Backbone atoms as SQL, in Angstrom:
CREATE TABLE atoms (id INTEGER PRIMARY KEY, chain TEXT, resi INTEGER, resn TEXT, atom TEXT, x REAL, y REAL, z REAL);
INSERT INTO atoms VALUES
  (1, 'A', 1, 'MET', 'N', 0.823, -1.186, 0.000),
  (2, 'A', 1, 'MET', 'CA', 0.000, 0.000, 0.000),
  (3, 'A', 1, 'MET', 'C', 0.871, 1.255, 0.000),
  (4, 'A', 2, 'LYS', 'N', 1.944, 1.241, 0.778),
  (5, 'A', 2, 'LYS', 'CA', 2.822, 2.399, 0.853),
  (6, 'A', 2, 'LYS', 'C', 3.388, 2.735, -0.518),
  (7, 'A', 3, 'GLY', 'N', 3.812, 1.728, -1.256),
  (8, 'A', 3, 'GLY', 'CA', 4.372, 1.947, -2.584),
  (9, 'A', 3, 'GLY', 'C', 3.363, 2.523, -3.562),
  (10, 'A', 4, 'VAL', 'N', 2.127, 2.063, -3.482),
  (11, 'A', 4, 'VAL', 'CA', 1.078, 2.591, -4.366),
  (12, 'A', 4, 'VAL', 'C', 0.822, 4.051, -4.054),
  (13, 'A', 5, 'LEU', 'N', 0.706, 4.391, -2.790),
  (14, 'A', 5, 'LEU', 'CA', 0.430, 5.773, -2.406),
  (15, 'A', 5, 'LEU', 'C', 1.578, 6.708, -2.771),
  (16, 'A', 6, 'GLU', 'N', 2.801, 6.218, -2.704),
  (17, 'A', 6, 'GLU', 'CA', 3.956, 7.048, -3.059),
  (18, 'A', 6, 'GLU', 'C', 3.892, 7.500, -4.512),
  (19, 'A', 7, 'THR', 'N', 3.352, 6.668, -5.393),
  (20, 'A', 7, 'THR', 'CA', 3.296, 7.018, -6.813),
  (21, 'A', 7, 'THR', 'C', 2.107, 7.898, -7.151),
  (22, 'A', 8, 'MET', 'N', 1.197, 8.114, -6.230),
  (23, 'A', 8, 'MET', 'CA', -0.006, 8.892, -6.505),
  (24, 'A', 8, 'MET', 'C', 0.169, 10.388, -6.273),
  (25, 'A', 9, 'GLN', 'N', 1.247, 10.813, -5.702),
  (26, 'A', 9, 'GLN', 'CA', 1.396, 12.225, -5.362),
  (27, 'A', 9, 'GLN', 'C', 2.692, 12.779, -5.934),
  (28, 'A', 10, 'PRO', 'N', 2.735, 14.087, -6.168),
  (29, 'A', 10, 'PRO', 'CA', 3.943, 14.695, -6.737),
  (30, 'A', 10, 'PRO', 'C', 5.183, 14.536, -5.864),
  (31, 'A', 11, 'ILE', 'N', 5.050, 14.619, -4.555),
  (32, 'A', 11, 'ILE', 'CA', 6.194, 14.380, -3.678),
  (33, 'A', 11, 'ILE', 'C', 6.291, 12.874, -3.496),
  (34, 'A', 12, 'ARG', 'N', 7.326, 12.291, -4.028),
  (35, 'A', 12, 'ARG', 'CA', 7.446, 10.836, -4.147),
  (36, 'A', 12, 'ARG', 'C', 7.906, 10.148, -2.870),
  (37, 'A', 13, 'ARG', 'N', 7.144, 10.323, -1.825),
  (38, 'A', 13, 'ARG', 'CA', 7.381, 9.562, -0.593),
  (39, 'A', 13, 'ARG', 'C', 6.079, 9.539, 0.184),
  (40, 'A', 14, 'SER', 'N', 5.971, 8.594, 1.054),
  (41, 'A', 14, 'SER', 'CA', 4.787, 8.527, 1.900),
  (42, 'A', 14, 'SER', 'C', 4.824, 9.648, 2.922),
  (43, 'A', 15, 'GLY', 'N', 3.661, 10.132, 3.267),
  (44, 'A', 15, 'GLY', 'CA', 3.575, 11.132, 4.319),
  (45, 'A', 15, 'GLY', 'C', 3.934, 10.526, 5.662),
  (46, 'A', 16, 'LEU', 'N', 4.493, 11.347, 6.513),
  (47, 'A', 16, 'LEU', 'CA', 4.905, 10.907, 7.843),
  (48, 'A', 16, 'LEU', 'C', 4.128, 11.680, 8.903),
  (49, 'A', 17, 'PRO', 'N', 3.972, 11.104, 10.081),
  (50, 'A', 17, 'PRO', 'CA', 3.325, 11.856, 11.163),
  (51, 'A', 17, 'PRO', 'C', 4.017, 13.195, 11.424),
  (52, 'A', 18, 'GLU', 'N', 5.328, 13.224, 11.201),
  (53, 'A', 18, 'GLU', 'CA', 6.075, 14.459, 11.417),
  (54, 'A', 18, 'GLU', 'C', 5.649, 15.565, 10.460),
  (55, 'A', 19, 'ASP', 'N', 5.177, 15.200, 9.263),
  (56, 'A', 19, 'ASP', 'CA', 4.713, 16.199, 8.307),
  (57, 'A', 19, 'ASP', 'C', 3.519, 16.967, 8.878),
  (58, 'A', 20, 'ILE', 'N', 2.600, 16.257, 9.491),
  (59, 'A', 20, 'ILE', 'CA', 1.442, 16.893, 10.124),
  (60, 'A', 20, 'ILE', 'C', 1.896, 17.684, 11.345),
  (61, 'A', 21, 'ALA', 'N', 2.795, 17.104, 12.123),
  (62, 'A', 21, 'ALA', 'CA', 3.275, 17.785, 13.331),
  (63, 'A', 21, 'ALA', 'C', 3.967, 19.099, 12.986),
  (64, 'A', 22, 'HIS', 'N', 4.774, 19.109, 11.928),
  (65, 'A', 22, 'HIS', 'CA', 5.461, 20.343, 11.536),
  (66, 'A', 22, 'HIS', 'C', 4.453, 21.418, 11.122),
  (67, 'A', 23, 'ALA', 'N', 3.413, 21.016, 10.403),
  (68, 'A', 23, 'ALA', 'CA', 2.380, 21.982, 10.000),
  (69, 'A', 23, 'ALA', 'C', 1.665, 22.537, 11.232),
  (70, 'A', 24, 'ALA', 'N', 1.334, 21.665, 12.177),
  (71, 'A', 24, 'ALA', 'CA', 0.657, 22.115, 13.400),
  (72, 'A', 24, 'ALA', 'C', 1.550, 23.040, 14.218),
  (73, 'A', 25, 'LEU', 'N', 2.824, 22.702, 14.302),
  (74, 'A', 25, 'LEU', 'CA', 3.749, 23.562, 15.034),
  (75, 'A', 25, 'LEU', 'C', 3.894, 24.930, 14.377),
  (76, 'A', 26, 'TRP', 'N', 3.921, 24.944, 13.046),
  (77, 'A', 26, 'TRP', 'CA', 4.009, 26.220, 12.346),
  (78, 'A', 26, 'TRP', 'C', 2.757, 27.057, 12.634),
  (79, 'A', 27, 'LEU', 'N', 1.583, 26.430, 12.583),
  (80, 'A', 27, 'LEU', 'CA', 0.350, 27.165, 12.865),
  (81, 'A', 27, 'LEU', 'C', 0.328, 27.707, 14.291),
  (82, 'A', 28, 'ALA', 'N', 0.956, 26.990, 15.197),
  (83, 'A', 28, 'ALA', 'CA', 0.990, 27.422, 16.603),
  (84, 'A', 28, 'ALA', 'C', 2.109, 28.430, 16.881),
  (85, 'A', 29, 'SER', 'N', 2.961, 28.660, 15.892),
  (86, 'A', 29, 'SER', 'CA', 4.117, 29.540, 16.109),
  (87, 'A', 29, 'SER', 'C', 3.796, 30.989, 15.752),
  (88, 'A', 30, 'ASP', 'N', 4.703, 31.876, 16.115),
  (89, 'A', 30, 'ASP', 'CA', 4.574, 33.290, 15.768),
  (90, 'A', 30, 'ASP', 'C', 4.724, 33.523, 14.264),
  (91, 'A', 31, 'ASP', 'N', 5.297, 32.568, 13.546),
  (92, 'A', 31, 'ASP', 'CA', 5.460, 32.715, 12.094),
  (93, 'A', 31, 'ASP', 'C', 4.126, 32.714, 11.352),
  (94, 'A', 32, 'SER', 'N', 3.076, 32.230, 11.977),
  (95, 'A', 32, 'SER', 'CA', 1.775, 32.156, 11.307),
  (96, 'A', 32, 'SER', 'C', 0.772, 33.160, 11.873),
  (97, 'A', 33, 'THR', 'N', 1.235, 34.200, 12.542),
  (98, 'A', 33, 'THR', 'CA', 0.316, 35.129, 13.216),
  (99, 'A', 33, 'THR', 'C', -0.605, 35.882, 12.267),
  (100, 'A', 34, 'PHE', 'N', -0.259, 35.977, 10.984),
  (101, 'A', 34, 'PHE', 'CA', -1.103, 36.710, 10.047),
  (102, 'A', 34, 'PHE', 'C', -1.949, 35.762, 9.198),
  (103, 'A', 35, 'VAL', 'N', -1.873, 34.458, 9.452),
  (104, 'A', 35, 'VAL', 'CA', -2.670, 33.464, 8.729),
  (105, 'A', 35, 'VAL', 'C', -4.061, 33.431, 9.343),
  (106, 'A', 36, 'ASN', 'N', -5.063, 33.461, 8.456),
  (107, 'A', 36, 'ASN', 'CA', -6.437, 33.534, 8.926),
  (108, 'A', 36, 'ASN', 'C', -7.352, 32.797, 7.946),
  (109, 'A', 37, 'GLY', 'N', -8.107, 31.859, 8.444),
  (110, 'A', 37, 'GLY', 'CA', -9.117, 31.196, 7.628),
  (111, 'A', 37, 'GLY', 'C', -8.577, 30.418, 6.449),
  (112, 'A', 38, 'HIS', 'N', -7.543, 29.683, 6.647),
  (113, 'A', 38, 'HIS', 'CA', -6.921, 28.923, 5.569),
  (114, 'A', 38, 'HIS', 'C', -6.976, 27.435, 5.886),
  (115, 'A', 39, 'ALA', 'N', -7.296, 26.615, 4.871),
  (116, 'A', 39, 'ALA', 'CA', -7.233, 25.160, 5.021),
  (117, 'A', 39, 'ALA', 'C', -5.835, 24.714, 4.607),
  (118, 'A', 40, 'LEU', 'N', -5.025, 24.353, 5.559),
  (119, 'A', 40, 'LEU', 'CA', -3.660, 23.917, 5.280),
  (120, 'A', 40, 'LEU', 'C', -3.690, 22.422, 4.968),
  (121, 'A', 41, 'VAL', 'N', -3.493, 22.097, 3.715),
  (122, 'A', 41, 'VAL', 'CA', -3.552, 20.705, 3.266),
  (123, 'A', 41, 'VAL', 'C', -2.137, 20.135, 3.271),
  (124, 'A', 42, 'VAL', 'N', -1.930, 19.084, 4.033),
  (125, 'A', 42, 'VAL', 'CA', -0.629, 18.429, 4.129),
  (126, 'A', 42, 'VAL', 'C', -0.788, 17.045, 3.492),
  (127, 'A', 43, 'ASP', 'N', -0.644, 17.018, 2.152),
  (128, 'A', 43, 'ASP', 'CA', -0.898, 15.770, 1.434),
  (129, 'A', 43, 'ASP', 'C', 0.121, 15.469, 0.336),
  (130, 'A', 44, 'GLY', 'N', 1.263, 16.122, 0.377),
  (131, 'A', 44, 'GLY', 'CA', 2.292, 15.859, -0.626),
  (132, 'A', 44, 'GLY', 'C', 1.922, 16.346, -2.013),
  (133, 'A', 45, 'GLY', 'N', 0.940, 17.224, -2.105),
  (134, 'A', 45, 'GLY', 'CA', 0.510, 17.753, -3.396),
  (135, 'A', 45, 'GLY', 'C', -0.529, 16.893, -4.085),
  (136, 'A', 46, 'LEU', 'N', -1.090, 15.928, -3.387),
  (137, 'A', 46, 'LEU', 'CA', -2.015, 14.976, -3.998),
  (138, 'A', 46, 'LEU', 'C', -3.222, 15.655, -4.635),
  (139, 'A', 47, 'ILE', 'N', -3.885, 16.568, -3.932),
  (140, 'A', 47, 'ILE', 'CA', -5.113, 17.138, -4.502),
  (141, 'A', 47, 'ILE', 'C', -4.857, 18.246, -5.516),
  (142, 'A', 48, 'GLY', 'N', -3.691, 18.831, -5.509),
  (143, 'A', 48, 'GLY', 'CA', -3.452, 19.933, -6.420),
  (144, 'A', 48, 'GLY', 'C', -2.381, 19.687, -7.459),
  (145, 'A', 49, 'GLY', 'N', -1.733, 18.546, -7.431),
  (146, 'A', 49, 'GLY', 'CA', -0.561, 18.378, -8.260),
  (147, 'A', 49, 'GLY', 'C', -0.695, 17.518, -9.489),
  (148, 'A', 50, 'ARG', 'N', -1.831, 16.942, -9.731),
  (149, 'A', 50, 'ARG', 'CA', -1.976, 16.054, -10.880),
  (150, 'A', 50, 'ARG', 'C', -3.208, 16.456, -11.693),
  (151, 'A', 51, 'GLN', 'N', -3.171, 16.104, -12.968),
  (152, 'A', 51, 'GLN', 'CA', -4.339, 16.329, -13.798),
  (153, 'A', 51, 'GLN', 'C', -5.428, 15.338, -13.403),
  (154, 'A', 52, 'TRP', 'N', -6.674, 15.747, -13.560),
  (155, 'A', 52, 'TRP', 'CA', -7.806, 14.921, -13.123),
  (156, 'A', 52, 'TRP', 'C', -7.785, 13.537, -13.769),
  (157, 'A', 53, 'SER', 'N', -7.472, 13.446, -15.062),
  (158, 'A', 53, 'SER', 'CA', -7.474, 12.148, -15.730),
  (159, 'A', 53, 'SER', 'C', -6.438, 11.210, -15.118),
  (160, 'A', 54, 'GLU', 'N', -5.286, 11.749, -14.755),
  (161, 'A', 54, 'GLU', 'CA', -4.258, 10.915, -14.136),
  (162, 'A', 54, 'GLU', 'C', -4.686, 10.477, -12.743),
  (163, 'A', 55, 'VAL', 'N', -5.337, 11.365, -12.010),
  (164, 'A', 55, 'VAL', 'CA', -5.841, 11.011, -10.685),
  (165, 'A', 55, 'VAL', 'C', -6.857, 9.886, -10.804),
  (166, 'A', 56, 'GLN', 'N', -7.758, 9.990, -11.762),
  (167, 'A', 56, 'GLN', 'CA', -8.763, 8.947, -11.961),
  (168, 'A', 56, 'GLN', 'C', -8.107, 7.611, -12.309),
  (169, 'A', 57, 'GLN', 'N', -7.111, 7.656, -13.186),
  (170, 'A', 57, 'GLN', 'CA', -6.411, 6.431, -13.577),
  (171, 'A', 57, 'GLN', 'C', -5.730, 5.796, -12.370),
  (172, 'A', 58, 'ARG', 'N', -5.042, 6.596, -11.574),
  (173, 'A', 58, 'ARG', 'CA', -4.334, 6.059, -10.409),
  (174, 'A', 58, 'ARG', 'C', -5.314, 5.580, -9.338),
  (175, 'A', 59, 'ARG', 'N', -6.437, 6.247, -9.210),
  (176, 'A', 59, 'ARG', 'CA', -7.454, 5.785, -8.260),
  (177, 'A', 59, 'ARG', 'C', -7.957, 4.400, -8.681),
  (178, 'A', 60, 'GLY', 'N', -8.150, 4.215, -9.984),
  (179, 'A', 60, 'GLY', 'CA', -8.561, 2.909, -10.488),
  (180, 'A', 60, 'GLY', 'C', -7.520, 1.842, -10.213),
  (181, 'A', 61, 'MET', 'N', -6.240, 2.196, -10.381),
  (182, 'A', 61, 'MET', 'CA', -5.163, 1.251, -10.087),
  (183, 'A', 61, 'MET', 'C', -5.158, 0.875, -8.609),
  (184, 'A', 62, 'LEU', 'N', -5.367, 1.865, -7.748),
  (185, 'A', 62, 'LEU', 'CA', -5.395, 1.612, -6.316),
  (186, 'A', 62, 'LEU', 'C', -6.566, 0.702, -5.950),
  (187, 'A', 63, 'ARG', 'N', -7.740, 0.997, -6.498),
  (188, 'A', 63, 'ARG', 'CA', -8.905, 0.159, -6.209),
  (189, 'A', 63, 'ARG', 'C', -8.676, -1.270, -6.687),
  (190, 'A', 64, 'SER', 'N', -8.061, -1.409, -7.858),
  (191, 'A', 64, 'SER', 'CA', -7.757, -2.736, -8.382),
  (192, 'A', 64, 'SER', 'C', -6.772, -3.470, -7.488),
  (193, 'A', 65, 'ALA', 'N', -5.728, -2.755, -7.038),
  (194, 'A', 65, 'ALA', 'CA', -4.725, -3.368, -6.166),
  (195, 'A', 65, 'ALA', 'C', -5.329, -3.835, -4.846),
  (196, 'A', 66, 'LEU', 'N', -6.374, -3.138, -4.413),
  (197, 'A', 66, 'LEU', 'CA', -7.049, -3.498, -3.155),
  (198, 'A', 66, 'LEU', 'C', -8.182, -4.509, -3.368),
  (199, 'A', 67, 'GLY', 'N', -8.418, -4.884, -4.619),
  (200, 'A', 67, 'GLY', 'CA', -9.468, -5.840, -4.912),
  (201, 'A', 67, 'GLY', 'C', -10.872, -5.265, -4.818),
  (202, 'A', 68, 'LEU', 'N', -10.990, -3.951, -5.031),
  (203, 'A', 68, 'LEU', 'CA', -12.290, -3.281, -4.951),
  (204, 'A', 68, 'LEU', 'C', -12.862, -3.104, -6.350),
  (205, 'A', 69, 'SER', 'N', -14.177, -3.001, -6.430),
  (206, 'A', 69, 'SER', 'CA', -14.803, -2.775, -7.724),
  (207, 'A', 69, 'SER', 'C', -14.514, -1.367, -8.206),
  (208, 'A', 70, 'PRO', 'N', -14.489, -1.170, -9.523),
  (209, 'A', 70, 'PRO', 'CA', -14.248, 0.186, -10.063),
  (210, 'A', 70, 'PRO', 'C', -15.346, 1.135, -9.624),
  (211, 'A', 71, 'ALA', 'N', -14.950, 2.392, -9.395),
  (212, 'A', 71, 'ALA', 'CA', -15.942, 3.392, -8.972),
  (213, 'A', 71, 'ALA', 'C', -16.561, 4.054, -10.157);
């Protein structure tokens, strides 16, 4: 599963708990004092980094690898 997910996002590695922790720490720090009403997405570029057709193709590959029916 880790290998499949690594190929689905522009940053070619699996996300780590530390990635979320670093984002939370930044939000809690003085460096983010002017940030307001923003959804900080920590996903390796998954939702914004690929064309829709490629996302659909990779989603199909993932579902197939998991033995799920096509969506």
